[in-house]
C-alpha positions as CSV (number, residue, x, y, z in Angstrom):
1,M,23.4,8.4,-10.9
2,C,25.3,8.8,-7.4
3,N,25.9,11.9,-5.8
4,Q,29.7,11.7,-6.6
5,S,29.2,11.4,-10.3
6,V,26.6,13.8,-11.0
7,G,28.5,16.4,-9.2
8,L,31.6,16.0,-11.0
9,V,29.7,16.1,-14.0
10,Q,28.4,19.1,-13.2
11,R,31.2,20.9,-12.0
12,A,32.7,20.0,-15.4
13,L,29.8,21.6,-17.3
14,D,30.1,24.7,-15.1
15,E,33.9,25.0,-16.2
16,E,32.6,25.1,-19.7
17,G,29.9,27.9,-18.9
18,V,26.9,25.8,-18.6
19,S,24.9,26.7,-15.8
20,T,23.7,23.8,-14.0
21,M,21.9,23.1,-10.6
22,S,21.8,19.4,-9.0
23,L,19.7,18.0,-6.0
24,T,21.8,15.8,-3.6
25,L,21.0,13.5,-1.0
26,S,24.5,13.8,0.6
27,A,25.8,17.3,1.8
28,S,29.6,15.6,2.5
29,I,29.8,14.4,-1.1
30,T,28.3,17.2,-2.7
31,R,30.8,19.6,-0.7
32,R,33.8,17.5,-2.3
33,T,32.7,17.4,-5.6
34,K,32.0,21.4,-5.4
35,P,29.3,21.7,-8.1
36,S,28.2,25.3,-8.7
37,R,24.8,25.0,-7.2
38,A,23.2,21.7,-5.5
39,L,19.9,21.4,-3.2
40,L,20.2,18.9,-0.7
41,V,16.9,16.7,-0.2
42,E,16.7,14.4,2.6
43,H,15.0,11.9,1.2
44,P,16.0,8.1,1.1
45,F,18.6,6.9,-1.7
46,G,16.5,6.3,-4.8
47,L,13.6,8.7,-3.9
48,T,15.3,12.0,-4.1
49,M,12.1,13.5,-5.7
50,G,9.8,12.0,-3.0
51,D,7.9,8.6,-2.6
52,L,6.5,6.5,-5.6
53,H,3.6,8.1,-7.1
54,D,3.8,11.2,-5.2
55,D,3.2,13.8,-7.7
56,A,2.7,16.4,-5.5
57,T,6.1,16.2,-3.5
58,H,7.6,15.6,-7.0
59,I,6.3,18.9,-8.5
60,A,7.0,20.8,-5.3
61,V,10.8,19.7,-5.4
62,L,11.0,20.7,-9.2
63,N,9.4,23.9,-8.2
64,E,12.0,24.6,-5.4
65,M,14.8,23.7,-7.8
66,L,13.7,26.2,-10.6
67,T,13.2,28.7,-8.4
68,A,16.6,28.3,-6.6
69,A,18.0,28.1,-10.1
70,E,16.9,31.8,-10.7
71,R,17.6,32.7,-7.0
72,I,21.3,31.3,-6.5
73,A,24.0,33.0,-8.5
74,H,27.3,32.1,-6.2
75,A,29.3,29.3,-7.2
76,G,29.5,26.5,-4.9
77,A,26.0,27.0,-3.3
78,L,24.4,24.2,-1.2
79,E,21.0,24.8,0.5
80,A,18.9,22.2,2.1
81,L,15.4,22.1,0.7
82,P,12.7,22.0,3.3
83,F,11.5,18.6,2.5
84,E,11.3,15.6,5.3
85,W,10.7,12.1,5.0
86,T,8.0,10.9,7.6
87,K,6.7,7.7,5.8
88,D,9.2,5.3,7.7
89,D,12.9,5.5,8.8
90,L,14.5,4.1,5.4
91,R,17.0,7.2,4.9
92,S,18.1,6.9,8.5
93,R,18.8,3.1,7.8
94,Q,20.4,3.6,4.6
95,L,22.9,6.1,6.2
96,R,23.7,3.3,9.0
97,K,24.1,1.2,5.9
98,E,21.0,-0.8,7.6
99,A,18.3,-0.4,5.0
100,R,17.5,-4.1,4.8
């Protein structure tokens, strides 16, 4: 799902009293959709949790998300996670719309 769709669904759930936490790849889109709690991961689009078969990063992102869900109480929170994509420049090319 795209960041905007997830944010809109999350906001609707939040308004119904369902506590949510999302991962996003775009801070600007997430700020516009105003979900209750979100974490920014600066990975390439399609690889939110990390590279294929990178189980250690997948687990680390999930653990950070669970920890943040307990820690972040205020609505509208958007925090950046400390994960950095270093494999190649795919994220940069995607942001410039030059992924191919």
